[in-house]
N, C-alpha and C positions, 0 to 999 in steps of 0.2 A: 394291367389294362386288358380288357376284353372288348371285342367288337361284336355286336350282335344286333339282331332284328327282333322287333315285336310283331307277331303274326296273329291276326284275328282268327276266330274259329273257322270261318269258311276258307281260310288260306292255309290250313294245315294239310299240305299236300307235298308230294315229292317235287313238283314243279317249284313251289315256293322254297323248299329246302335247297334245291339246286341253285336257285337264284341267290340265296343267301351265301352259298359257297362261292359262287362266281363273283360276288361283290367283296369277297375277302372276309366274310364273317365266320366266326367260330362258335357262337352261342345263339340260342333262341329263347325268347320269352313268349309264352303262348297265352292267348285269351280263350277260355272255355265259355265265357259269357257270349251269347248271341245278341249283340247290341242292335242288330238290324231287324230282328224278328217282327214282322207286321208293321214295320216303320213306313209311314206314308211318304215322307220326304227325306229318306235316309238311304241313299244308294250305297251298295256294297263295294264300289270301286274307290272309296275314299275312307277317311276316318269318320266316325259317327258324327252326324250333323243334325240339326233340328231347328236352328234359328232361335229367336228370342222367346217365342211363345210355343214352339213345337216340342215334341218329345222324340227320342231316338226310336223307340219301339216298345214292345211288350216284354216285361221280365218273365222269368219262369222257364226252366229248362225242360222242354218236352221229351228229352232223352236223358234220363237220369244216369244212363250208363257212362256218360262223360265224366261223372264224378266217382266212379268205382275204381278200385285198385287196378283191375284188369284193363280198363280202358286207358287209364293214365300210363300204365306200363307199356301198352301197345303204342301210344303216341311217342313216348320216350324212346322206345326201340326203333321206331320209324325214323326219328330225328337222328339217332345215333348211327343207324344204317346209312344215312346220307352224309356221315362224317362230321356231324355237329354235336353240340352238347345242349341238352335241355336244361337251362339255368333256372327257370322259374315259371310259375303260373301267376298271371297278373289279374287280380280282381275276382270277387265273388259275385254271383248273380244277385241282383237286388232282391229277388223273390226269396232268397235264402236267408237274408239278414236285415230286412227293412225295419223290423221292430227293435233290432239292436241299435240301429241308427236313430230311430225315433223314440226309443225307450217305451215301447208299446207292450201290450199284454202277452204277446207271443215271444218275448225276448228269451225266457229260459229255454224254451224248446229250440229256438233258432241258435242259441249259443251251443247247444248240444250238437246240432247239425254241423256247425262250423268246426267244432272240435273233431268230429268224425272225419270231415274233409281233410283237416290237418294231419290226422293220424294216417289216413289213406295216402296222402302225399308222401309221408315218410316211408310207408311200406312200398310205394311205387318208386322210390329213389329220386324224388324231385325236391331239391334243397331249399327253395325260396318261395314264399307266398307274398305277392304284392297286394296290398289292400288300400282302398280309398275310403277313409272314414269321413264321408261327406254326405250331407242331406240332399242338397240340390245337384251335386255332381258338376259335370262340365256342360253347363247349359249356355245357350246363346251362340253356339259354334256354327259357322257357315263356311262354305268353300268358295274360292274364286281364284283368278289368275294373278295372285299377288306375290308369287315367288320369283326367284331370279329367272330372268328370261321369259317371264310370263307363265312359269310353271304353276299348276293348280295347287293351292295349299289352303290351310284353314285359317280362319280369323274369327273375331268375336263381333256379333251383331248386338251392340249395346245401345242404351243402357239395359242391364238385365236385372234390375232391382225394382222396376216399376210394375212388374207382373208377378203376383204372389205364386208360390208353388201350390199346385193342386193336391188335394188329398188323394190317396191312392197312388202316389208317385214318390219315388226317391231316385236320386242319382240320374235324373233326367230320363227315367224309364217308368212305365206304367205297370204296377203290380196288382191293382184292383180298379176296374173301370167304373164300378158303381159310385165311387166317391169323387169323380173328377170335377163335378160342378161346384164343390166346396173348396175352400183354401185351407192349406195346412198351417196351423198356428205356428208362429215363429218361435224358435228356441233362442236362448241367449248363448253367447260365446262360452260362458262358464258352464252352462248346462251341457254343451257339446263336449267340452274338455272332460267333464265328469263322466259322460257316457264312454268316452274313449278310455279313460282310466279304468273303468269297470271292465271293459272289454279286454284290455291288456292283462289285467290281473287274473282273469280266467283263462285266457288263451295262451299266454306266454309259457306257463308250466307245461301245457300240452305240447306246444311247439318244441320246447327243450327236450322233452321225453321222446319226441318223434324225430328229432334231428332236422327240424325245419326252421329256417330263419323267416322272420316277419319283416317286411319292408313297406313302410308307409308312403303313400303317394302324396305329394304336395298338392295344394289347391291350385287348380288350373281352370281359368286364369287367376292370377294372384289378387283377388278382391276380398275385402273384409266380409261382404255379404253377397249372396246371389239368390235371386227370387225371394228376397227378404229372409233368407236363412243364413246363419253364421257359418264362417269358414274357420278351419283349424290352423293350417300352416301356410301362411301367405307372406310372411316376413322372415328374414334370416334368424332372428332370436327365437322364433317359435320352434325351429328345429331342435334347439337345445332343450326347450321345455318338453317336447315330445320324448326325447331320449331320456330325460330325467324322470319321466313318469314311472318307469319300471326299470330298475337297475339290474338288467339281465343281458347276457351276451347276444341274444338272438332278436333284439329289437333294432331295427334299422330304419333308414329313411331313403326314399326314392328321389332322384333328381332327374329332370329332363333338360337337355341342352338344345336350345332351338337354333343356335348359330355359334360361330366361333367366338365372337365377342361375349355373347351371353355365357358361353361355357367358361371362359376365363373368369368372368365376374362370379359365377357360382362356385368355381373351384376355390376362389379366395374365401367365399362364405364357408365352404366345407372345412377349410383349414382352421377356421375360428370355432368350429363346433367340437366339443370335447366329449366323445362317447365314453360310456362307462365300460372299462375293459378293453377288449380287442377292437380293432376297426370293424364297424358294422354298417358302413354306409354303402348302400347298393343302388346307385343310380342306374336306371334301365334305359334302354334305347327303344325307339319305335321307328319303323320305316313305313313310309307311304309311297307306293309306286304308282305313278300316273303317267302312262305313255313313256317317253324317254326320260322324264324327270325323275330324279331320285333324291330324297332327303334322308340322310342317314346321320344319326347321332351316335355318340360313344357313351359307354357306361363303364364305371370302374367300381 
């Protein structure tokens, strides 16, 4: 069992690392994606939010150095100097792989870039890449004083299927503004599973060679469709389907535990999943600090 925090890009500082140590954490999961860039209604003091019709911000990394071996090594060394272990990078910038998710014309070039990132992670000594193979992403998320004792936490502003997803967006972020007035045609569930299968067939051998494990994010919230786009993993049996897609040791799944009761229920689900080979389930934690309130989850 490992206790860790997930830190957004703007939180990668010694202050955050010290806070992690003070709360008893040993491991860190980092986000290099800037979910808040040019976001109109997405404050940086919470998890990314945008409401039912809004978007988090603009995709695209203005500082490509964040994905170089040197920069990743620097971040890892800073975390290790604080007495912690960098366990994983969670998520790819939508600008890097939107046509992989949409099966668009730039897919071959984007696959090569993702492969390069995985190789660089291996060279930098970062062992896990978490990825969210989702078209609409975590949309409809808002914040409010709904936690214990009135703590600010996130919730869903539903329904979230009556407003179609705009072209030029994936994953609740904008990658091309010119297309926002049109709607993205809806894919089917089987089309999305086929896209994932093709992605894993190409990326798993590269991950194996690089010593990097892949950990898939479940659909959050667990709905069959969001913004009229299909979701992949929103029921327990779908975890098994994901694992069975590619029979390699470095394909895993991510779990998020929202509370103690939810954690028990999902642990029962985990025990029913039969991975091929060694245990490859990598549930991640994410921490949101809001004043004196702290919501901390465990991952194993």
